[in-house]
ZAMARGU-4260 file (C-alpha; in steps of 0.2 Angstrom, whole numbers, plus 5000, padded with zeros to 4 digits):
<rodrens>
0) 5000/5000/5000 | 5006/5016/4995 | 5004/5034/4999 | 5016/5047/4992 | 5030/5041/5002
5) 5023/5031/5017 | 5022/5012/5014 | 5013/4998/5024 | 5006/4982/5025 | 4991/4973/5031
10) 4991/4954/5035 | 4983/4943/5048 | 4986/4926/5055 | 4974/4913/5062 | 4981/4900/5075
15) 4971/4883/5079 | 4977/4875/5094 | 4973/4856/5098 | 4969/4857/5118 | 4964/4837/5119
20) 4956/4823/5108 | 4948/4806/5115 | 4943/4789/5106 | 4926/4789/5099 | 4912/4775/5111
25) 4896/4771/5104 | 4888/4774/5088 | 4885/4790/5082 | 4867/4797/5082 | 4857/4792/5068
30) 4851/4808/5055 | 4833/4810/5050 | 4829/4813/5031 | 4848/4812/5023 | 4853/4818/5007
35) 4867/4810/5000 | 4878/4825/4990 | 4893/4820/4980 | 4904/4833/4983 | 4901/4853/4993
40) 4910/4861/4978 | 4905/4865/4959 | 4918/4861/4949 | 4915/4862/4928 | 4927/4853/4919
45) 4924/4843/4903 | 4939/4831/4904 | 4935/4812/4904 | 4947/4811/4917 | 4936/4819/4930
50) 4934/4810/4944 | 4916/4817/4946 | 4910/4818/4928 | 4899/4800/4932 | 4891/4808/4946
55) 4887/4824/4939 | 4883/4817/4922 | 4868/4807/4928 | 4862/4822/4938 | 4863/4831/4922
60) 4849/4843/4915 | 4844/4833/4901 | 4848/4814/4909 | 4859/4812/4894 | 4876/4804/4891
65) 4891/4813/4886 | 4896/4807/4866 | 4914/4808/4864 | 4919/4819/4850 | 4904/4829/4851
70) 4901/4846/4840 | 4900/4863/4850 | 4884/4865/4838 | 4875/4852/4846 | 4877/4846/4865
75) 4895/4845/4871 | 4897/4848/4890 | 4882/4859/4893 | 4875/4842/4905 | 4889/4847/4917
80) 4880/4864/4919 | 4873/4865/4938 | 4854/4867/4934 | 4841/4856/4941 | 4834/4843/4930
85) 4820/4846/4935 | 4819/4861/4926 | 4814/4860/4908 | 4825/4875/4900 | 4813/4874/4884
90) 4799/4877/4895 | 4808/4890/4906 | 4813/4899/4892 | 4794/4900/4886 | 4787/4908/4899
95) 4803/4920/4906 | 4802/4926/4887 | 4782/4929/4886 | 4784/4937/4905 | 4797/4950/4896
100) 4785/4950/4880 | 4772/4959/4891 | 4780/4970/4904 | 4791/4977/4889 | 4772/4984/4884
105) 4773/4994/4897 | 4791/5004/4900 | 4785/5012/4916 | 4785/4994/4924 | 4801/4987/4920
110) 4811/4994/4935 | 4798/4986/4947 | 4797/4970/4936 | 4816/4968/4937 | 4812/4963/4919
115) 4833/4966/4915 | 4836/4954/4928 | 4824/4943/4918 | 4832/4945/4903 | 4849/4939/4911
120) 4841/4923/4917 | 4836/4920/4900 | 4852/4922/4892 | 4858/4909/4906 | 4846/4896/4900
125) 4848/4899/4882 | 4869/4895/4884 | 4865/4877/4894 | 4850/4873/4877 | 4858/4862/4862
130) 4853/4866/4846 | 4840/4856/4846 | 4832/4864/4860 | 4834/4881/4852 | 4826/4876/4835
135) 4811/4871/4846 | 4809/4887/4858 | 4812/4898/4841 | 4801/4888/4831 | 4787/4891/4846
140) 4790/4910/4848 | 4794/4916/4832 | 4784/4930/4825 | 4786/4937/4807 | 4792/4955/4805
145) 4773/4959/4799 | 4764/4957/4816 | 4764/4976/4825 | 4781/4978/4832 | 4772/4985/4849
150) 4764/4967/4851 | 4767/4955/4867 | 4772/4941/4855 | 4782/4950/4844 | 4792/4958/4861
155) 4792/4940/4867 | 4803/4935/4850 | 4814/4948/4853 | 4817/4944/4871 | 4822/4927/4866
160) 4831/4934/4849 | 4843/4946/4860 | 4845/4932/4874 | 4851/4918/4858 | 4864/4932/4854
165) 4870/4936/4872 | 4873/4919/4874 | 4889/4917/4866 | 4888/4898/4864 | 4890/4886/4848
170) 4872/4881/4847 | 4868/4898/4849 | 4879/4902/4833 | 4871/4890/4823 | 4854/4895/4830
175) 4858/4912/4822 | 4863/4907/4808 | 4848/4897/4803 | 4834/4912/4807 | 4848/4922/4795
180) 4848/4910/4782 | 4829/4906/4781 | 4826/4927/4783 | 4818/4926/4801 | 4832/4939/4805
185) 4836/4952/4791 | 4843/4969/4789 | 4848/4980/4804 | 4842/4965/4817 | 4855/4955/4808
190) 4868/4965/4808 | 4865/4971/4826 | 4867/4951/4832 | 4880/4948/4821 | 4891/4962/4828
195) 4888/4956/4844 | 4892/4938/4842 | 4913/4941/4845 | 4910/4950/4861 | 4898/4937/4869
200) 4907/4922/4863 | 4912/4911/4878 | 4927/4905/4870 | 4935/4904/4852 | 4929/4890/4848
205) 4932/4882/4828 | 4916/4887/4825 | 4916/4906/4830 | 4934/4907/4820 | 4928/4899/4805
210) 4912/4908/4804 | 4917/4925/4806 | 4936/4926/4803 | 4944/4917/4790 | 4962/4915/4790
215) 4965/4925/4777 | 4961/4939/4786 | 4967/4935/4803 | 4985/4931/4794 | 4983/4948/4787
220) 4980/4952/4804 | 4996/4946/4810 | 5007/4955/4797 | 4999/4973/4802 | 5003/4970/4819
225) 5022/4964/4818 | 5023/4979/4810 | 5015/4991/4824 | 5029/4988/4836 | 5019/4973/4848
230) 5024/4973/4866 | 5028/4958/4875 | 5014/4953/4882 | 5003/4952/4867 | 5016/4941/4858
235) 5018/4932/4874 | 4998/4929/4870 | 5000/4925/4853 | 5012/4913/4854 | 5000/4906/4867
240) 4985/4903/4856 | 4997/4892/4842 | 4993/4877/4856 | 4976/4880/4853 | 4969/4889/4838
245) 4961/4875/4825 | 4968/4881/4809 | 4985/4880/4804 | 4989/4894/4793 | 4984/4904/4806
250) 4996/4896/4817 | 5011/4895/4804 | 5009/4913/4801 | 5014/4918/4821 | 5026/4905/4821
255) 5035/4912/4807 | 5033/4930/4811 | 5038/4929/4830 | 5054/4918/4826 | 5057/4930/4811
260) 5057/4944/4823 | 5066/4937/4837 | 5083/4938/4826 | 5083/4955/4819 | 5100/4964/4823
265) 5101/4982/4825 | 5097/4994/4835 | 5082/5000/4826 | 5074/4983/4829 | 5080/4978/4845
270) 5063/4982/4856 | 5054/4971/4843 | 5067/4958/4844 | 5070/4957/4864 | 5050/4955/4863
275) 5049/4943/4850 | 5062/4933/4861 | 5052/4932/4877 | 5038/4923/4868 | 5048/4910/4857
280) 5047/4896/4870 | 5028/4899/4871 | 5026/4893/4852 | 5019/4877/4846 | 5034/4865/4842
285) 5025/4858/4826 | 5034/4862/4812 | 5023/4871/4796 | 5030/4868/4775 | 5035/4882/4765
290) 5016/4878/4759 | 5010/4886/4773 | 5008/4907/4777 | 5025/4915/4781 | 5031/4930/4789
295) 5047/4932/4787 | 5058/4950/4791 | 5078/4956/4791 | 5085/4971/4793 | 5103/4977/4789
300) 5109/4994/4800 | 5126/5004/4796 | 5131/5015/4813 | 5142/5023/4802 | 5133/5028/4789
305) 5116/5030/4799 | 5109/5020/4786 | 5097/5007/4788 | 5085/4995/4777 | 5068/4983/4784
310) 5063/4969/4771 | 5047/4962/4776 | 5039/4948/4766 | 5023/4939/4768 | 5012/4928/4759
315) 4998/4919/4764 | 4992/4900/4759 | 4981/4893/4746 | 4966/4883/4749 | 4967/4875/4732
320) 4984/4876/4727 | 5003/4874/4735 | 5007/4893/4726 | 5003/4907/4740 | 4985/4916/4737
325) 4994/4932/4743 | 5009/4938/4743 | 5017/4956/4750 | 5034/4962/4748 | 5041/4979/4759
330) 5056/4986/4758 | 5060/5002/4771 | 5073/5011/4769 | 5080/5021/4784 | 5094/5038/4781
335) 5095/5049/4797 | 5084/5043/4807 | 5073/5046/4795 | 5062/5030/4789 | 5049/5029/4773
340) 5043/5015/4761 | 5056/5011/4748 | 5047/4999/4737 | 5033/4988/4739 | 5024/4974/4730
345) 5007/4966/4733 | 4996/4954/4722 | 4983/4942/4728 | 4969/4933/4719 | 4952/4923/4725
350) 4958/4905/4718 | 4979/4902/4713 | 4970/4884/4704 | 4957/4896/4693 | 4971/4909/4690
355) 4983/4893/4682 | 4968/4886/4672 | 4962/4902/4665 | 4981/4906/4662 | 4984/4888/4651
360) 4966/4889/4643 | 4972/4908/4636 | 4990/4902/4631 | 4986/4884/4624 | 5002/4881/4620
365) 5000/4860/4621 | 4993/4849/4609 | 4983/4844/4624 | 4976/4860/4629 | 4968/4861/4613
370) 4962/4843/4614 | 4954/4844/4629 | 4946/4861/4624 | 4937/4854/4610 | 4932/4839/4622
375) 4925/4851/4635 | 4918/4860/4621 | 4909/4846/4614 | 4904/4840/4629 | 4896/4854/4636
380) 4885/4857/4620 | 4879/4839/4623 | 4876/4842/4640 | 4865/4858/4633 | 4857/4849/4621
385) 4838/4846/4627 | 4836/4831/4616 | 4853/4822/4622 | 4849/4809/4638 | 4862/4817/4645
390) 4855/4835/4648 | 4862/4841/4665 | 4846/4851/4669 | 4836/4836/4665 | 4845/4827/4676
395) 4848/4840/4691 | 4830/4841/4691 | 4826/4824/4692 | 4841/4821/4706 | 4834/4836/4715
400) 4850/4843/4715 | 4853/4864/4717 | 4866/4870/4704 | 4879/4881/4714 | 4888/4894/4702
405) 4905/4895/4705 | 4915/4911/4711 | 4921/4923/4698 | 4940/4924/4698 | 4947/4940/4705
410) 4964/4947/4709 | 4974/4962/4710 | 4990/4970/4708 | 4998/4984/4718 | 5018/4991/4715
415) 5025/5006/4721 | 5043/5009/4716 | 5050/5029/4725 | 5037/5041/4718 | 5028/5030/4705
420) 5013/5018/4710 | 4999/5005/4701 | 4986/4996/4705 | 4979/4983/4692 | 4963/4976/4697
425) 4957/4957/4686 | 4946/4946/4682 | 4944/4931/4670 | 4936/4941/4657 | 4953/4953/4659
430) 4964/4938/4656 | 4952/4933/4642 | 4954/4951/4634 | 4973/4947/4633 | 4981/4941/4616
435) 4986/4922/4619 | 5002/4926/4607 | 5006/4940/4622 | 5006/4928/4634 | 5018/4916/4627
440) 5029/4928/4624 | 5028/4933/4642 | 5030/4916/4648 | 5047/4910/4637 | 5053/4928/4637
445) 5071/4925/4648 | 5074/4932/4663
</rodrens>
């Protein structure tokens, strides 16, 4: 405890002294109406080695046993939560949501009726419900947006909808996604619920990370963080998460970035190097190949000339090819304490496999490519012929197959050197417009 220049300490001590002891005589008195208690403390652990898991599962909320390897979108560990088996969560949710809907019609009585406390209880109940139970409750409480917004049924649905958005569990995420896809929630309501999910998430489960944070965005965020001179505690936290994160591309990006920063030399990068060295021992021991995302930082410094260079090469691994889908190169020039960007180059594409197919199709330099193109053209014409037995539309309608259109090939190239800067965006139509002879000349031109 500090106050100006005065220092003090507060402590307490408790002594217990055994005065006497004697052996027990006779039998202890019987207890009327005894009740069995397995443990006086509550521990919530999903580990199979938990000594109390068997008893807790037997007295669980739904009376169901846990299945090994259950997904977080189903009923994983919610049956370990301390709620009486006599409570039906679906019926309890309907009742509390209905009470909140009635009280919202009279705003003046909200403090008196403890409406906010009831909403907290509603959220807690939603957190222990499975996706199946949430779907059942949502089916009975759903009210179309065409009904008046001030009606009791509409307020009941809104209370339940917002509670699901605040739950932050895997089943809640799956339920919200189904509501949005089925247009039960749309517009501003859907946007507000989606924006609250990262904050409300109880744990960064794979479902949340894969749905809302693609690995390309997360890897790009790692590259930006390393450019901002991150503190040691941030790098240590990032290194610890490489042992838990489900995405290999992100783990590879974090590990390569921290290891590369730890090897930096020079006074200008000393702080970043020291911070990275404090986090290296926390990284995952797994080794990642060159096909995964990687970040490499190198520096050169001459104290006599007061000159320095810093080079950073980043690339993001592709999902469909060994070639990376995005590449960024930066070279910074530091002269006399003034740092500026000297040269940078960046390129990215939505699909490396599609890009190579379009380029090879446009070049058409081999006989195999011409034959394959001719064969594909005949197959396409035959499949589009309504009189053909292999018509794709007829086969799809008979099998009730919904065709998914292929995504458009997109990409861009950015180049910056000194005072000149160029940005080029392209798609498959842009490549088709380039004469094939020009592409062949560029491919065969010696470097």
